[in-house]
N, CA, C and O of each residue as an XYZ file, in Angstrom:
792
protein
N     -16.816     -2.165      2.443
C     -17.180     -2.773      1.185
C     -15.944     -3.175      0.387
O     -15.856     -4.292     -0.124
N     -14.975     -2.232      0.285
C     -13.795     -2.555     -0.518
C     -12.989     -3.668      0.129
O     -12.394     -4.488     -0.570
N     -12.962     -3.710      1.493
C     -12.216     -4.789      2.144
C     -12.864     -6.135      1.849
O     -12.165     -7.135      1.685
N     -14.203     -6.171      1.778
C     -14.871     -7.430      1.427
C     -14.591     -7.811     -0.013
O     -14.382     -8.983     -0.325
N     -14.587     -6.799     -0.905
C     -14.298     -7.066     -2.311
C     -12.890     -7.633     -2.452
O     -12.672     -8.609     -3.170
N     -11.937     -7.010     -1.757
C     -10.556     -7.497     -1.822
C     -10.435     -8.865     -1.166
O      -9.701     -9.729     -1.645
N     -11.160     -9.056     -0.067
C     -11.101    -10.360      0.602
C     -11.635    -11.457     -0.305
O     -11.095    -12.562     -0.343
N     -12.711    -11.139     -1.041
C     -13.256    -12.129     -1.967
C     -12.247    -12.447     -3.058
O     -12.065    -13.603     -3.440
N     -11.591    -11.395     -3.555
C     -10.582    -11.613     -4.595
C      -9.402    -12.402     -4.039
O      -8.755    -13.158     -4.763
N      -9.125    -12.217     -2.740
C      -7.983    -12.886     -2.128
C      -8.135    -14.395     -2.125
O      -7.141    -15.117     -2.048
N      -9.371    -14.881     -2.208
C      -9.587    -16.325     -2.230
C      -8.892    -16.953     -3.427
O      -8.488    -18.115     -3.380
N      -8.754    -16.178     -4.505
C      -8.088    -16.698     -5.691
C      -6.725    -16.074     -5.894
O      -6.308    -15.857     -7.032
N      -6.029    -15.783     -4.823
C      -4.726    -15.117     -4.902
C      -3.744    -15.883     -5.774
O      -3.749    -17.112     -5.843
N      -2.920    -15.114     -6.423
C      -1.762    -15.710     -7.083
C      -0.648    -15.627     -6.058
O      -0.079    -14.554     -5.855
N      -0.330    -16.720     -5.416
C       0.600    -16.693     -4.303
C       2.056    -16.650     -4.736
O       2.934    -16.350     -3.927
N       2.314    -16.940     -5.975
C       3.684    -16.817     -6.465
C       3.940    -15.371     -6.840
O       2.997    -14.611     -7.061
N       5.177    -14.988     -6.913
C       5.526    -13.630     -7.317
C       5.060    -13.378     -8.735
O       4.915    -14.302     -9.535
N       4.829    -12.107     -9.031
C       4.461    -11.740    -10.389
C       5.600    -12.088    -11.326
O       6.679    -12.474    -10.877
N       5.371    -11.955    -12.622
C       6.364    -12.354    -13.608
C       7.667    -11.596    -13.370
O       7.679    -10.368    -13.448
N       8.752    -12.288    -13.085
C      10.024    -11.596    -12.885
C      10.474    -10.929    -14.180
O      10.215    -11.429    -15.274
N      11.151     -9.797    -14.037
C      11.666     -9.121    -15.223
C      12.930     -9.833    -15.676
O      13.564    -10.535    -14.888
N      13.302     -9.658    -16.944
C      14.490    -10.347    -17.425
C      15.793     -9.790    -16.843
O      16.831    -10.448    -16.919
N      15.748     -8.570    -16.258
C      16.970     -7.985    -15.705
C      17.466     -8.842    -14.547
O      16.678     -9.340    -13.742
N      18.775     -9.005    -14.477
C      19.358     -9.806    -13.406
C      19.248     -9.053    -12.093
O      19.482     -7.845    -12.043
N      18.896     -9.753    -11.046
C      18.791     -9.154     -9.725
C      20.049     -9.485     -8.929
O      20.706    -10.498     -9.169
N      20.370     -8.608     -7.976
C      21.511     -8.843     -7.102
C      21.219    -10.064     -6.234
O      20.054    -10.395     -6.011
N      22.269    -10.741     -5.740
C      22.046    -11.885     -4.851
C      21.173    -11.466     -3.663
O      21.371    -10.402     -3.077
N      20.214    -12.313     -3.323
C      19.319    -12.008     -2.213
C      18.163    -11.097     -2.585
O      17.370    -10.708     -1.728
N      18.066    -10.749     -3.890
C      16.959     -9.908     -4.358
C      16.294    -10.580     -5.558
O      16.807    -11.543     -6.127
N      15.151    -10.043     -5.912
C      14.482    -10.488     -7.129
C      13.885     -9.262     -7.804
O      13.463     -8.317     -7.137
N      13.856     -9.286     -9.128
C      13.245     -8.210     -9.899
C      11.796     -8.569    -10.172
O      11.494     -9.680    -10.608
N      10.899     -7.623     -9.914
C       9.474     -7.863    -10.088
C       8.866     -6.725    -10.901
O       9.036     -5.550    -10.575
N       8.159     -7.093    -11.958
C       7.428     -6.116    -12.759
C       6.095     -5.873    -12.074
O       5.309     -6.802    -11.891
N       5.833     -4.615    -11.692
C       4.604     -4.314    -10.957
C       3.468     -3.916    -11.886
O       2.429     -4.577    -11.894
N       3.639     -2.840    -12.679
C       2.601     -2.459    -13.627
C       3.123     -1.326    -14.507
O       4.003     -0.564    -14.106
N       2.569     -1.229    -15.704
C       2.895     -0.161    -16.660
C       4.396      0.045    -16.867
O       4.853      1.176    -17.038
N       5.155     -1.042    -16.852
C       6.590     -0.950    -17.106
C       7.439     -0.714    -15.879
O       8.665     -0.691    -15.991
N       6.840     -0.536    -14.698
C       7.599     -0.309    -13.467
C       8.133     -1.638    -12.938
O       7.371     -2.564    -12.660
N       9.455     -1.713    -12.804
C      10.122     -2.907    -12.292
C      10.965     -2.517    -11.088
O      11.714     -1.541    -11.135
N      10.841     -3.279    -10.016
C      11.596     -3.013     -8.792
C      12.423     -4.233     -8.423
O      12.072     -5.364     -8.759
N      13.536     -3.984     -7.722
C      14.336     -5.065     -7.143
C      14.054     -5.074     -5.658
O      14.351     -4.110     -4.952
N      13.475     -6.176     -5.184
C      13.083     -6.289     -3.784
C      13.795     -7.475     -3.144
O      14.272     -8.366     -3.847
N      13.869     -7.490     -1.810
C      14.455     -8.661     -1.148
C      13.736     -9.945     -1.560
O      12.515     -9.959     -1.719
N      14.488    -11.002     -1.726
C      13.929    -12.283     -2.182
C      12.899    -12.843     -1.210
O      12.061    -13.656     -1.603
N      12.946    -12.421      0.054
C      12.003    -12.927      1.056
C      10.629    -12.258      0.964
O       9.659    -12.780      1.514
N      10.528    -11.124      0.287
C       9.237    -10.446      0.155
C       8.357    -11.229     -0.815
O       8.846    -11.796     -1.792
N       7.063    -11.254     -0.536
C       6.121    -11.986     -1.387
C       5.180    -11.004     -2.065
O       4.729    -10.037     -1.451
N       4.890    -11.254     -3.327
C       4.027    -10.380     -4.118
C       2.716    -11.104     -4.419
O       2.713    -12.219     -4.939
N       1.607    -10.452     -4.084
C       0.278    -11.021     -4.304
C      -0.505    -10.104     -5.232
O      -0.655     -8.913     -4.962
N      -0.997    -10.658     -6.311
C      -1.913     -9.904     -7.171
C      -3.309    -10.204     -6.646
O      -3.893    -11.237     -6.974
N      -3.844     -9.298     -5.829
C      -5.115     -9.514     -5.155
C      -6.277     -9.344     -6.129
O      -7.249    -10.098     -6.082
N      -6.174     -8.362     -7.003
C      -7.162     -8.107     -8.052
C      -6.431     -7.335     -9.147
O      -5.250     -7.018     -9.001
N      -7.128     -7.032    -10.242
C      -6.472     -6.436    -11.403
C      -5.607     -5.222    -11.056
O      -4.464     -5.146    -11.507
N      -6.107     -4.295    -10.285
C      -5.367     -3.074     -9.961
C      -4.964     -3.001     -8.496
O      -4.754     -1.915     -7.956
N      -4.856     -4.163     -7.852
C      -4.511     -4.238     -6.433
C      -3.397     -5.264     -6.251
O      -3.653     -6.468     -6.271
N      -2.167     -4.796     -6.075
C      -1.026     -5.680     -5.839
C      -0.472     -5.372     -4.458
O      -0.266     -4.211     -4.106
N      -0.235     -6.416     -3.681
C       0.296     -6.234     -2.331
C       1.648     -6.911     -2.230
O       1.807     -8.068     -2.619
N       2.620     -6.183     -1.705
C       3.956     -6.734     -1.477
C       4.118     -6.911      0.028
O       4.196     -5.937      0.775
N       4.168     -8.166      0.459
C       4.275     -8.491      1.880
C       5.751     -8.550      2.243
O       6.527     -9.282      1.629
N       6.128     -7.768      3.252
C       7.543     -7.589      3.589
C       7.950     -8.257      4.891
O       9.132     -8.273      5.236
N       6.993     -8.807      5.615
C       7.295     -9.432      6.906
C       6.113    -10.247      7.386
O       5.437    -10.898      6.589
N       5.863    -10.214      8.677
C       4.766    -10.968      9.269
C       3.434    -10.546      8.661
O       3.167     -9.356      8.491
N       2.602    -11.528      8.336
C       1.297    -11.236      7.741
C       0.320    -12.348      8.098
O       0.146    -13.293      7.328
N      -0.330    -12.242      9.278
C      -1.228    -13.312      9.707
C      -2.446    -13.503      8.809
O      -3.077    -14.558      8.863
N      -2.795    -12.517      7.989
C      -3.991    -12.645      7.144
C      -3.696    -13.213      5.760
O      -4.629    -13.488      5.006
N      -2.428    -13.395      5.405
C      -2.092    -13.896      4.064
C      -2.789    -15.220      3.804
O      -2.727    -16.143      4.616
N      -3.455    -15.299      2.652
C      -4.138    -16.517      2.273
C      -5.504    -16.715      2.907
O      -6.147    -17.739      2.678
N      -5.961    -15.743      3.709
C      -7.284    -15.847      4.332
C      -8.255    -14.874      3.667
O      -7.851    -14.046      2.851
N      -9.517    -14.976      4.016
C     -10.513    -14.070      3.443
C     -10.365    -12.642      3.978
O     -10.951    -11.715      3.418
N      -9.593    -12.452      5.053
C      -9.376    -11.123      5.635
C      -8.216    -10.367      5.003
O      -7.897     -9.257      5.429
N      -7.589    -10.948      4.002
C      -6.410    -10.352      3.365
C      -6.856     -9.242      2.414
O      -7.017     -9.469      1.215
N      -7.051     -8.051      2.955
C      -7.499     -6.913      2.164
C      -6.842     -5.639      2.636
O      -6.034     -5.657      3.564
N      -7.181     -4.537      2.005
C      -6.529     -3.272      2.344
C      -6.722     -2.897      3.809
O      -5.821     -2.323      4.422
N      -7.859     -3.208      4.368
C      -8.137     -2.766      5.729
C      -7.958     -3.880      6.755
O      -8.626     -3.871      7.789
N      -7.080     -4.830      6.493
C      -6.800     -5.819      7.523
C      -5.772     -5.240      8.487
O      -5.355     -4.093      8.325
N      -5.366     -6.001      9.467
C      -4.491     -5.487     10.511
C      -3.312     -6.421     10.723
O      -3.462     -7.642     10.692
N      -2.130     -5.834     10.941
C      -0.962     -6.616     11.311
C      -0.166     -7.219     10.176
O       0.764     -7.988     10.423
N      -0.505     -6.890      8.927
C       0.218     -7.444      7.781
C       1.242     -6.438      7.291
O       0.888     -5.428      6.682
N       2.506     -6.710      7.555
C       3.572     -5.783      7.131
C       3.703     -5.854      5.615
O       4.098     -6.877      5.056
N       3.364     -4.751      4.968
C       3.280     -4.778      3.512
C       3.121     -3.366      2.970
O       2.962     -2.406      3.725
N       3.166     -3.259      1.653
C       2.745     -2.036      0.988
C       1.946     -2.438     -0.241
O       2.029     -3.574     -0.708
N       1.173     -1.494     -0.757
C       0.281     -1.748     -1.887
C       0.720     -0.973     -3.113
O       1.249      0.134     -3.010
N       0.495     -1.569     -4.273
C       0.696     -0.902     -5.560
C      -0.668     -0.927     -6.251
O      -1.159     -1.981     -6.654
N      -1.263      0.256     -6.377
C      -2.611      0.374     -6.924
C      -2.593      0.904     -8.343
O      -1.720      1.686     -8.722
N      -3.575      0.464     -9.123
C      -3.793      0.970    -10.475
C      -5.087      1.755    -10.544
O      -5.646      2.119     -9.509
N      -5.582      2.028    -11.775
C      -6.729      2.918    -11.974
C      -7.987      2.560    -11.185
O      -8.640      3.457    -10.651
N      -8.347      1.286    -11.095
C      -9.577      0.926    -10.382
C      -9.500      1.308     -8.907
O     -10.479      1.799     -8.345
N      -8.360      1.091     -8.282
C      -8.186      1.449     -6.870
C      -8.100      2.959     -6.690
O      -8.590      3.494     -5.696
N      -7.486      3.642     -7.634
C      -7.351      5.097     -7.560
C      -8.717      5.768     -7.683
O      -8.968      6.796     -7.054
N      -9.597      5.186     -8.494
C     -10.940      5.767     -8.687
C     -11.787      5.769     -7.425
O     -12.743      6.538     -7.332
N     -11.457      4.921     -6.446
C     -12.250      4.830     -5.212
C     -11.379      5.079     -3.972
O     -11.649      4.516     -2.912
N     -10.355      5.901     -4.091
C      -9.338      6.028     -3.056
C      -9.593      6.961     -1.902
O      -8.747      7.079     -1.016
N     -10.736      7.634     -1.879
C     -11.048      8.506     -0.743
C     -12.319      8.052     -0.060
O     -13.056      7.215     -0.583
N     -12.573      8.614      1.118
C     -13.775      8.257      1.864
C     -15.005      8.378      0.986
O     -15.073      9.234      0.104
N     -15.962      7.524      1.232
C     -17.175      7.355      0.426
C     -16.830      7.005     -1.018
O     -17.618      7.253     -1.931
N     -15.654      6.432     -1.215
C     -15.218      5.881     -2.498
C     -15.164      6.913     -3.616
O     -15.483      6.611     -4.766
N     -14.758      8.136     -3.272
C     -14.469      9.145     -4.286
C     -13.074      8.906     -4.835
O     -12.290      8.158     -4.251
N     -12.767      9.539     -5.954
C     -11.463      9.344     -6.597
C     -10.333      9.909     -5.738
O     -10.465     10.955     -5.102
N      -9.220      9.179     -5.744
C      -8.024      9.637     -5.034
C      -7.408     10.822     -5.745
O      -7.408     10.896     -6.974
N      -6.893     11.735     -4.973
C      -5.968     12.763     -5.452
C      -5.114     13.160     -4.244
O      -5.567     13.035     -3.107
N      -3.885     13.636     -4.473
C      -2.913     13.705     -3.376
C      -3.173     14.725     -2.271
O      -2.383     14.805     -1.330
N      -4.242     15.502     -2.347
C      -4.511     16.468     -1.280
C      -5.132     15.818     -0.041
O      -5.267     16.464      0.998
N      -5.511     14.535     -0.152
C      -6.068     13.796      0.985
C      -5.491     12.385      0.976
O      -5.154     11.866     -0.088
N      -5.370     11.753      2.151
C      -4.769     10.418      2.190
C      -5.651      9.364      1.544
O      -6.875      9.484      1.520
N      -5.005      8.326      1.019
C      -5.729      7.178      0.476
C      -6.467      6.507      1.627
O      -5.844      6.039      2.580
N      -7.790      6.460      1.538
C      -8.598      5.880      2.605
C      -9.972      5.512      2.063
O     -10.947      6.218      2.324
N     -10.066      4.404      1.305
C     -11.337      4.028      0.685
C     -12.261      3.333      1.693
O     -12.143      2.128      1.918
N     -13.169      4.089      2.292
C     -14.032      3.499      3.307
C     -15.258      4.369      3.547
O     -15.292      5.543      3.179
N     -16.248      3.774      4.161
C     -17.416      4.523      4.627
C     -17.635      4.281      6.114
O     -18.586      4.802      6.695
N     -16.757      3.493      6.732
C     -16.916      3.188      8.152
C     -15.543      3.088      8.803
O     -14.523      3.318      8.154
N     -15.521      2.745     10.081
C     -14.278      2.652     10.836
C     -13.736      1.237     10.721
O     -14.476      0.267     10.886
N     -12.450      1.119     10.439
C     -11.811     -0.183     10.324
C     -10.829     -0.418     11.447
O     -10.664      0.437     12.317
N     -10.169     -1.575     11.441
C      -9.185     -1.862     12.473
C      -7.907     -1.050     12.257
O      -7.598     -0.628     11.143
N      -7.184     -0.847     13.341
C      -5.895     -0.156     13.280
C      -4.924     -0.976     12.430
O      -4.984     -2.206     12.412
N      -4.051     -0.297     11.745
C      -3.064     -0.938     10.868
C      -2.233     -1.981     11.616
O      -1.980     -3.067     11.094
N      -1.813     -1.654     12.828
C      -0.860     -2.509     13.526
C      -1.450     -3.315     14.685
O      -0.737     -4.114     15.292
N      -2.745     -3.125     15.010
C      -3.348     -3.855     16.126
C      -4.845     -3.994     15.898
O      -5.574     -3.004     15.950
N      -5.310     -5.208     15.647
C      -6.731     -5.402     15.318
C      -7.652     -5.148     16.504
O      -8.868     -5.079     16.324
N      -7.109     -5.007     17.712
C      -7.938     -4.683     18.876
C      -8.239     -3.191     18.973
O      -9.074     -2.770     19.774
N      -7.558     -2.398     18.156
C      -7.767     -0.948     18.141
C      -8.551     -0.548     16.893
O      -8.631     -1.304     15.926
N      -9.122      0.645     16.933
C      -9.862      1.188     15.793
C      -9.009      2.200     15.049
O      -8.197      2.900     15.653
N      -9.192      2.277     13.751
C      -8.524      3.294     12.952
C      -9.139      4.648     13.293
O     -10.360      4.805     13.267
N      -8.297      5.616     13.610
C      -8.763      6.975     13.863
C      -8.672      7.790     12.579
O      -8.748      7.248     11.477
N      -8.511      9.061     12.734
C      -8.457      9.951     11.567
C      -7.017     10.284     11.208
O      -6.086     10.029     11.972
N      -6.863     10.860     10.023
C      -5.568     11.384      9.598
C      -5.528     12.877      9.892
O      -6.568     13.533      9.953
N      -4.336     13.406     10.073
C      -4.171     14.858     10.181
C      -4.663     15.494      8.884
O      -4.617     14.863      7.828
N      -5.125     16.719      8.955
C      -5.702     17.365      7.765
C      -4.652     17.816      6.764
O      -4.972     18.044      5.598
N      -3.399     17.949      7.201
C      -2.316     18.318      6.287
C      -1.215     17.278      6.374
O      -0.950     16.746      7.452
N      -0.569     16.979      5.249
C       0.510     15.979      5.294
C       1.699     16.478      6.104
O       1.996     17.673      6.110
N       2.380     15.559      6.790
C       3.588     15.895      7.540
C       4.738     16.205      6.596
O       5.603     17.024      6.907
N       4.745     15.546      5.436
C       5.741     15.774      4.388
C       4.997     15.848      3.069
O       4.106     15.042      2.796
N       5.372     16.825      2.253
C       4.726     17.003      0.953
C       5.799     17.406     -0.043
O       6.595     18.305      0.229
N       5.825     16.747     -1.195
C       6.803     17.086     -2.215
C       6.764     16.098     -3.356
O       5.724     15.521     -3.672
N       7.919     15.914     -3.969
C       8.047     14.973     -5.077
C       9.211     14.044     -4.797
O      10.203     14.445     -4.188
N       9.090     12.807     -5.240
C      10.157     11.812     -5.103
C      10.268     11.057     -6.420
O       9.269     10.791     -7.088
N      11.499     10.720     -6.777
C      11.714      9.928     -7.987
C      11.269      8.490     -7.773
O      11.525      7.888     -6.731
N      10.605      7.962     -8.774
C      10.322      6.530     -8.858
C      10.936      6.100    -10.185
O      10.263      6.058    -11.215
N      12.223      5.782    -10.139
C      12.965      5.505    -11.368
C      13.310      6.796    -12.081
O      12.728      7.848    -11.814
N      14.260      6.701    -12.988
C      14.724      7.885    -13.719
C      13.589      8.522    -14.517
O      12.870      7.839    -15.247
N      13.438      9.834    -14.370
C      12.476     10.574    -15.170
C      11.032     10.472    -14.744
O      10.156     10.965    -15.455
N      10.742      9.850    -13.606
C       9.360      9.694    -13.132
C       9.231     10.303    -11.733
O       9.569      9.669    -10.733
N       8.740     11.533    -11.682
C       8.521     12.224    -10.413
C       7.137     11.889     -9.880
O       6.133     12.087    -10.564
N       7.090     11.384     -8.656
C       5.811     11.054     -8.017
C       5.448     12.147     -7.023
O       6.322     12.711     -6.363
N       4.151     12.447     -6.916
C       3.658     13.245     -5.799
C       3.918     12.400     -4.559
O       3.503     11.242     -4.496
N       4.603     12.973     -3.575
C       4.926     12.215     -2.370
C       4.283     12.884     -1.162
O       4.373     14.100     -0.992
N       3.631     12.074     -0.323
C       3.007     12.578      0.892
C       3.260     11.606      2.040
O       3.309     10.390      1.854
N       3.420     12.181      3.236
C       3.427     11.394      4.466
C       2.294     11.925      5.333
O       2.286     13.090      5.729
N       1.333     11.041      5.622
C       0.176     11.398      6.434
C       0.299     10.745      7.802
O       0.643      9.567      7.899
N       0.020     11.504      8.863
C       0.009     10.959     10.218
C      -1.390     10.454     10.528
O      -2.355     11.219     10.526
N      -1.490      9.153     10.796
C      -2.765      8.542     11.149
C      -2.781      8.151     12.614
O      -1.730      8.042     13.246
N      -3.967      7.941     13.151
C      -4.092      7.579     14.559
C      -4.885      6.290     14.721
O      -5.663      5.898     13.851
N      -4.665      5.646     15.858
C      -5.443      4.479     16.257
C      -6.048      4.776     17.625
O      -5.432      5.435     18.462
N      -7.272      4.277     17.838
C      -8.029      4.613     19.033
C      -8.488      3.346     19.757
O      -8.684      2.293     19.150
N      -8.651      3.486     21.082
C      -9.318      2.431     21.830
C     -10.801      2.462     21.469
O     -11.322      3.497     21.054
N     -11.468      1.342     21.625
C     -12.893      1.275     21.315
C     -13.754      1.894     22.395
O     -13.254      2.576     23.290
N     -15.067      1.648     22.305
C     -15.994      2.251     23.256
C     -15.663      1.813     24.689
O     -15.106      0.734     24.887
N     -15.992      2.619     25.666
C     -16.800      3.830     25.548
C     -15.997      5.113     25.373
O     -16.587      6.157     25.095
N     -14.662      5.076     25.527
C     -13.917      6.334     25.573
C     -13.350      6.795     24.237
O     -13.279      7.999     23.993
N     -12.951      5.892     23.378
C     -12.328      6.234     22.095
C     -11.085      7.107     22.279
O     -10.878      8.063     21.533
N     -10.263      6.775     23.270
C      -9.038      7.534     23.529
C      -7.974      7.178     22.498
O      -7.999      6.100     21.904
N      -7.048      8.095     22.300
C      -5.913      7.897     21.405
C      -5.041      6.766     21.935
O      -4.699      6.750     23.117
N      -4.677      5.821     21.070
C      -3.866      4.671     21.483
C      -2.481      4.676     20.849
O      -1.569      4.029     21.365
N      -2.307      5.382     19.755
C      -1.019      5.408     19.070
C      -1.182      5.897     17.645
O      -2.286      6.218     17.204
N      -0.075      5.950     16.938
C      -0.142      6.462     15.578
C       0.707      5.666     14.602
O       1.442      4.754     14.983
N       0.587      6.030     13.354
C       1.375      5.425     12.292
C       1.527      6.466     11.185
O       0.823      7.476     11.173
N       2.436      6.215     10.272
C       2.650      7.106      9.132
C       2.269      6.368      7.857
O       2.693      5.235      7.631
N       1.470      7.018      7.034
C       1.105      6.462      5.723
C       1.863      7.243      4.658
O       1.659      8.444      4.481
N       2.742      6.535      3.953
C       3.509      7.168      2.864
C       2.860      6.835      1.530
O       2.414      5.709      1.312
N       2.810      7.822      0.638
C       2.178      7.636     -0.667
C       3.049      8.206     -1.776
O       3.544      9.329     -1.674
N       3.231      7.428     -2.830
C       3.888      7.863     -4.058
C       2.843      7.763     -5.167
O       2.343      6.675     -5.452
N       2.512      8.891     -5.790
C       1.451      8.889     -6.802
C       1.994      9.361     -8.141
O       2.546     10.456     -8.251
N       1.830      8.521     -9.155
C       2.269      8.810    -10.525
C       1.021      8.923    -11.397
O       0.555      7.917    -11.931
N       0.465     10.142    -11.554
C      -0.816     10.284    -12.264
C      -0.767      9.875    -13.730
O      -1.738      9.313    -14.237
N       0.334     10.138    -14.422
C       0.419      9.781    -15.837
C       0.468      8.270    -16.016
O      -0.183      7.724    -16.907
N       1.238      7.597    -15.172
C       1.350      6.132    -15.230
C       0.190      5.437    -14.532
O       0.035      4.220    -14.642
N      -0.635      6.212    -13.807
C      -1.782      5.666    -13.067
C      -1.344      4.598    -12.064
O      -1.867      3.484    -12.040
N      -0.366      4.977    -11.237
C       0.160      4.104    -10.192
C       0.164      4.873     -8.875
O       0.588      6.028     -8.822
N      -0.310      4.225     -7.817
C      -0.254      4.776     -6.465
C       0.331      3.702     -5.559
O      -0.166      2.577     -5.513
N       1.389      4.059     -4.839
C       2.019      3.139     -3.896
C       1.716      3.662     -2.498
O       1.982      4.825     -2.194
N       1.158      2.799     -1.646
C       0.767      3.181     -0.292
C       1.463      2.249      0.701
O       1.339      1.027      0.628
N       2.207      2.869      1.641
C       2.960      2.117      2.650
C       2.584      2.639      4.030
O       2.819      3.809      4.333
N       2.005      1.789      4.868
C       1.616      2.179      6.223
C       2.575      1.651      7.284
O       2.282      1.738      8.477
N       3.718      1.104      6.867
C       4.640      0.478      7.807
C       6.035      1.106      7.802
O       6.942      0.578      8.446
N       6.223      2.198      7.105
C       7.568      2.787      6.957
C       8.556      1.687      6.555
O       9.618      1.541      7.161
N       8.201      0.934      5.548
C       8.984     -0.220      5.114
C      10.437      0.174      4.876
O      10.713      1.008      4.013
N      11.377     -0.414      5.631
C      12.788     -0.066      5.461
C      13.257     -0.321      4.031
O      13.004     -1.384      3.464
N      13.933      0.656      3.463
C      14.511      0.526      2.128
C      13.557      0.798      0.985
O      13.993      0.846     -0.165
N      12.253      0.980      1.255
C      11.300      1.135      0.154
C      11.560      2.400     -0.663
O      11.478      2.366     -1.891
N      11.867      3.501     -0.008
C      12.127      4.750     -0.752
C      13.283      4.555     -1.732
O      13.216      5.026     -2.868
N      14.343      3.863     -1.303
C      15.493      3.611     -2.180
C      15.118      2.643     -3.294
O      15.518      2.829     -4.443
N      14.352      1.611     -2.956
C      13.896      0.641     -3.970
C      13.122      1.354     -5.068
O      13.331      1.088     -6.251
N      12.232      2.257     -4.684
C      11.437      2.989     -5.684
C      12.299      3.966     -6.473
O      12.150      4.085     -7.689
N      13.183      4.652     -5.798
C      14.052      5.629     -6.484
C      14.927      4.955     -7.523
O      15.202      5.531     -8.575
N      15.366      3.737     -7.232
C      16.271      3.035     -8.150
C      15.545      2.042     -9.053
O      16.182      1.218     -9.710
N      14.226      2.117     -9.088
C      13.447      1.232     -9.957
C      13.696      1.582    -11.414
O      14.290      2.615    -11.724
N      13.239      0.715    -12.302
C      13.429      0.950    -13.753
C      12.094      0.874    -14.455
O      11.123      0.335    -13.923
N      12.057      1.420    -15.652
C      10.858      1.424    -16.493
C      11.210      0.824    -17.840
O      12.255      1.137    -18.410
N      10.346     -0.035    -18.350
C      10.591     -0.596    -19.691
C       9.280     -0.761    -20.429
O       9.269     -1.218    -21.572
């Protein structure tokens, strides 16, 4: 359901980057204001899509679904990470219950495609995070940080394990921001740590 909602919203995507912040960016980078005063400096080649009010996607590489109706949280093969606000956080667990960091972000009631291969099915996450702690997102903003190990499966009739991926999450409950990365995006941890707030 949420993938269809996001896909519908994607039809009216803002394909240009969000409003750049006034801070000067280093050569080859651009400053982007994400939400609630959070500003990051990202590579100039990354594209920012405001999919819906509380759903922002930063595409960091190949993304065959960009600009199509399939461009949603549960699409496959789009190298990116998401920046979610309150509406997405309210439906962030299975059966669309509210997100909280003791379980991975997974808003669904059914099985979706694997993150990295649409021919595979999304399997389950491990019941405990592989990494649990806090990480800075800019000075003075400690995020709940989790790394969840997810699996991908072959389809019927066997449903055998086909491979895995890591889902990284930075959650700022006071600022109502959740960042979800399923691609181990190179440099993202540093980008978030050195982000600014205004």
